[in-house]
ZAMARGU-4260 file (C-alpha; in steps of 0.2 Angstrom, whole numbers, plus 5000, padded with zeros to 4 digits):
<rodrens>
0) 5000/5000/4999 | 5006/5016/4996 | 5003/5030/5007 | 5005/5050/5002 | 5007/5065/5012
5) 5016/5083/5009 | 5031/5089/5018 | 5038/5105/5018 | 5058/5104/5015 | 5069/5116/5021
10) 5056/5131/5018 | 5057/5148/5029 | 5046/5152/5041 | 5031/5161/5031 | 5038/5158/5014
15) 5021/5153/5004 | 5020/5145/4985 | 5015/5162/4981 | 5030/5170/4983 | 5043/5161/4972
20) 5043/5151/4956 | 5047/5134/4960 | 5056/5123/4948 | 5047/5103/4948 | 5056/5088/4948
25) 5050/5071/4951 | 5063/5059/4961 | 5063/5043/4969 | 5071/5035/4985 | 5076/5020/4993
30) 5073/5015/5011 | 5088/5005/5012 | 5087/4994/5029 | 5099/4982/5036 | 5094/4966/5047
35) 5096/4974/5060 | 5081/4987/5057 | 5090/5002/5053 | 5090/5015/5039 | 5104/5021/5029
40) 5105/5042/5029 | 5116/5053/5021 | 5121/5068/5032 | 5122/5082/5019 | 5119/5101/5018
45) 5114/5115/5005 | 5130/5123/4998 | 5121/5139/4998 | 5118/5136/5017 | 5132/5127/5023
50) 5124/5128/5040 | 5110/5119/5035 | 5113/5100/5039 | 5102/5086/5036 | 5100/5069/5037
55) 5091/5059/5020 | 5088/5046/5009 | 5099/5037/4995 | 5088/5044/4981 | 5087/5058/4969
60) 5079/5066/4954 | 5073/5054/4939 | 5081/5056/4921 | 5070/5060/4907 | 5058/5049/4904
65) 5066/5035/4920 | 5052/5025/4929 | 5053/5028/4947 | 5060/5012/4950 | 5073/5014/4938
70) 5079/5030/4945 | 5079/5022/4962 | 5089/5008/4957 | 5103/5019/4946 | 5103/5032/4962
75) 5108/5017/4975 | 5120/5012/4965 | 5128/5029/4960 | 5127/5032/4981 | 5129/5018/4988
80) 5138/5004/4978 | 5122/4992/4979 | 5117/4986/4962 | 5101/4978/4958 | 5087/4977/4945
85) 5072/4990/4945 | 5059/4976/4948 | 5068/4970/4964 | 5062/4986/4972 | 5043/4981/4971
90) 5030/4995/4971 | 5034/5011/4980 | 5027/5011/5000 | 5028/5029/5002 | 5023/5045/4989
95) 5025/5064/4993 | 5028/5082/4988 | 5039/5094/4997 | 5045/5110/4993 | 5062/5116/4997
100) 5079/5124/4990 | 5096/5120/4988 | 5109/5129/4981 | 5098/5144/4977 | 5086/5135/4968
105) 5067/5132/4974 | 5060/5115/4971 | 5043/5107/4970 | 5048/5087/4970 | 5037/5074/4968
110) 5044/5057/4974 | 5040/5040/4977 | 5049/5032/4991 | 5054/5012/4990 | 5059/4999/5004
115) 5075/4987/5000 | 5081/4977/5015 | 5099/4971/5015 | 5108/4959/5029 | 5119/4974/5027
120) 5130/4982/5016 | 5146/4992/5017 | 5141/5009/5010 | 5153/5014/4994 | 5153/5033/4990
125) 5164/5033/4976 | 5149/5037/4963 | 5145/5053/4970 | 5141/5066/4958 | 5152/5081/4961
130) 5136/5090/4970 | 5134/5075/4980 | 5154/5076/4984 | 5154/5094/4990 | 5135/5093/5000
135) 5136/5077/5007 | 5146/5073/5023 | 5144/5057/5031 | 5134/5043/5032 | 5125/5031/5046
140) 5112/5017/5050 | 5098/5023/5059 | 5085/5015/5069 | 5069/5025/5071 | 5070/5028/5091
145) 5088/5034/5088 | 5085/5046/5073 | 5071/5056/5084 | 5082/5055/5099 | 5095/5063/5090
150) 5088/5080/5087 | 5094/5080/5071 | 5085/5088/5056 | 5081/5073/5045 | 5070/5072/5029
155) 5057/5069/5025 | 5052/5073/5044 | 5038/5057/5043 | 5052/5046/5042 | 5053/5039/5059
160) 5033/5036/5059 | 5034/5029/5041 | 5047/5017/5046 | 5038/5010/5062 | 5021/5007/5051
165) 5033/4997/5039 | 5037/4987/5053 | 5053/4990/5059 | 5055/4989/5077 | 5062/5001/5085
170) 5073/4992/5096 | 5081/4980/5085 | 5099/4978/5085 | 5103/4991/5100 | 5120/4983/5104
175) 5126/4982/5088 | 5137/4999/5083 | 5130/5008/5068 | 5142/5010/5054
</rodrens>
């Protein structure tokens, strides 16, 4: 079942969509979950606002005529080194629309999220493109409760609740260290 939501990503207080022009964008993201029930997130920042740090899932913009599953698989390979057939992702588990600024450009992005489980995975970021190399500082595997307790900013804001709805335990693997 696909759940939909709308989130406001990194928009300043008081801004309304009537104030600015948005660049439309389609994206696909992956909730990559390990056997301990942790989700892989990248720590990034907006180059135009380096102090604005946040955690986010692997994924990104779709190429023209690219299906969401194909884009999600491509992005996963580029950002983590994990290569899989798009059919292995199945159907999206969640979709939303968000508005955000990045590097001085405002976007209105419709995105689909896919869930993929691995026993474990050693993340390989050698496939990062230039902007990813310049705006991604780290990665970590997070349990939903750890993410909430961290006090860090993460996107989408509904992520812990979404992971819980998808059956991820908030206590799985508590004795294991993060990668």
